[in-house]
N, C-alpha and C positions, 0 to 999 in steps of 0.2 A: 736826109736822103740816104738810102742804102742800096748799093749796087745799081745806081742810077734810077732808083724808084723813089718818087716823092711821096711823102706821107703827111696827111693833115690830121692833127690831133684835135678832137672835139670833146670838150667837157660840158655836159648838159647840167644846168642848175636852175630850175624854175623857182620862183619865189614862194609859191603855194606848196604847203605840205601838211596833210592832215595828221599823219602818224606822229610826227615830231615837228611842230611849227618852226620855221626858219632854220631847219637843221643844217643847211648848206653853209651858213655863216656862224653857227654855234661854235664856241671855242672848244677846241680839243687839244690838250697838251700844249697850250700856249699860242695856238693859231686857229683861225677860222677853219672849219672842216674842209672847205673847198681849197684852201691854201695848200694843204698837203698834196693834193692831186696836181695842182698847178706847178708846185715846185718839182714834183717827180717828173712831170711832163717836160718841163724846161731843162731838166738835167739829161734828157735823152739826146743822144748824138744823131738820131735819125729823123725825129719829127721836124718837118720843115716849118710848120706853123702850129702854134698852140692857141686855140680859141676857146672862149667860154660862150655857150649859147644860153642866154637867160632873158627873161622878160622883166627882171627886177633891177632897178637902178642901184640899190645898195649892193647887191651881189656883183653887179658890173663894176662898181668902183673898187670894191675889195679885190676882185680878180685882177683888175688892172694894176692895183697897188702892189700885187705880188708878181707882176710881170706878164700876165696873160693878155692876149688881144681880145677885145670885145668889139668886133667890127660892126655889130648890129644889135638891136634889142629884138628878141623874138616876139612875133605878133601874138596877141592875146589868144587867138584861136589855136595856137600851138603850145599853150602853157596850161592846159586844163588837166584834170585828174585822168581823163580818158585819152589824152593825146598819145598816140603811138610813137615810140622813140624813133622809128624809121622816118617819120615825117619831120622830126626835128633835124635829123641828119641830112635828109634830102633838101631841106630848107637851106642849110649851110652850104651844101654842094652847089645848089642853084645860085646862091649869092656869089660865090667865086666864079662860077661859070659866066655869070653876067659881067664879070670883070675880066673875062678872058683868061682865067686861071683854072687849071685843072690839076688833079693829084692822082697818082697811080693807086694809092691805097688810102683808106680811111680808118683811123683808130678812134674808137669810142672809149673814153676813160671816165667811169662813173665816180663822182666825188664821194659817194656813199660807200665806196670800197677803197679806203685809203691805205690798207695794209699791204703795201707793195714793197718788194725788195728793190734796191737801188737800180738793178739792171733788168727788172722784169719787162719793162716796156721795150727796151732794145733787143732783149733775147727773143721776145715774141715776134718782133718785126723781122729779125734775122731768120727765125724759123719759117715763117710764112714765105718770105721771098726766096729762101734757099730751096723750098719745096713748091715753088710756084708752078712747076710743070704738072704736079699732081694734086695741088690744093689751091683753093680760091679764098678761103676765109679761115679764121682761127678764133677760138673762144677759150677763155680761161675757166678751168674747172677744178673743183676741189672734191676729194673723195668723201662720200657720205658713209657714216658708220651708224651712229645712234638712231638717225632718222631714216634708216633703210626702208624702202617700200615693202619689203617682205615682213618687216616687223610692225609697220603701221596698221592701225585699226580704224574702222568706221563704226558708227552707231546706226544700226538698222532696227527700227521699231523698238528702240530702248535696249537693244542687246549689242554687246561688243562683238564685232565680226572682223575678219581679215580685210584689209583694204584691197589687197590683190586677190581676185577670185582664184581659188585653187591653191593658195599659198599653204605650204606645209608647215609643220611645227618646227621652228628653229630653236635649238637649245644653245648654240654657240655662234657668236657673231663671226667667228673665223670660217664658218661654213657658208657664209653668204658670198654671192658673186659681187664683184666690184661695180659700184654705181657712182655717178658723179653729178654734182650740182654746179650750174654755171654762176660764177661770181663776177662782179664788175671790174675786176683788176684790169682787164683789157678785152675788148672785142675788136677784131681787125679783119678787114676785107679788101680785096681788090675793088676799086671803085666800079668798074664795069659790071662785075657780078653782083655787087650790092644793089646797083640800079636795076639789074635784071630780076633778082629774087626778092628784093625789098626786105631782106632779113640777113642777119649774119649766119643763120643756120641754113646752109646751102647744101648742095649735093656732095661737095668736096670740102667739108669743114673739118679741120684738124684741131686737136686739143692742145692747150697750153696748161700744164699741170702746176698748181700752186700747193703750198704746204698747209697743214692743218691749222696753223695759227692765222692763216689768211682767210679762212672760211667764215667771214662775217661781212655783213653790209648793213648800213644804218637804215632802219625803217621806223623804229620807235626808240624811246628813251632807254629801254633795256639793251638793245643793240648798241646804242651809243656808249653806254657805260662799259659794256664788255670790250668794245673796240678800243676805247680810251685806255682801259687797263692793259690790254695786249700791247698797244702802241707804247705806253709808258714803260712796260717791261722790255720791249725790243730796243727802245732808245737807251735805256739804262745799260743793256748788254753792249750796245755799240760804244757808248761812252767808256765802259769798263775796258774795252779792247784798244782804246786809243791812248 
């Protein structure tokens, strides 16, 4: 709780994954991938509950072993490739509503984005609640450079063309305007507006900026290898400073 605002932390982790099978429990730097997000969430001073929403018994057991709550197993119809994340969140909110428990804010913490600073979660919660008069939700974003839309191309009838219609010739990246990509470090919203808009991208969504080394999320083995290398480097730096 922060400033008398209660916050529910939800970690979604279904068992099925086509890009990288069983990725949520694949070992990364000595722990299952999901354990990193569980530990980060449990270290927060402001999350009132940390739950894992999963349909998978093995993921559930591993999550509980690392301290997360798994108050239910997600129904099969909410664990498919095409299941919208908002449906997963609303299922959890409804579960607690049926137990006469409500939360002022909902934090979505994706286990596939484990590169968090130790205080990212709490700083994000502080930022949204401090600005609650003019903001309703918050999304973590990382600045895009190499994959800038003004540089991207598409293939039209066998020819390379600009992805953006009317894009000029850019010779220096420094000339580009700043654009950002949302990463799953944290998505945060007031519960009331999340139920209203059914998305974290609302009319009054503010950014939570992350650093370049955090701009990764696990979708396939190549992402996994990159993230593990970055995490290993950051852990080594931390150990060197202690």
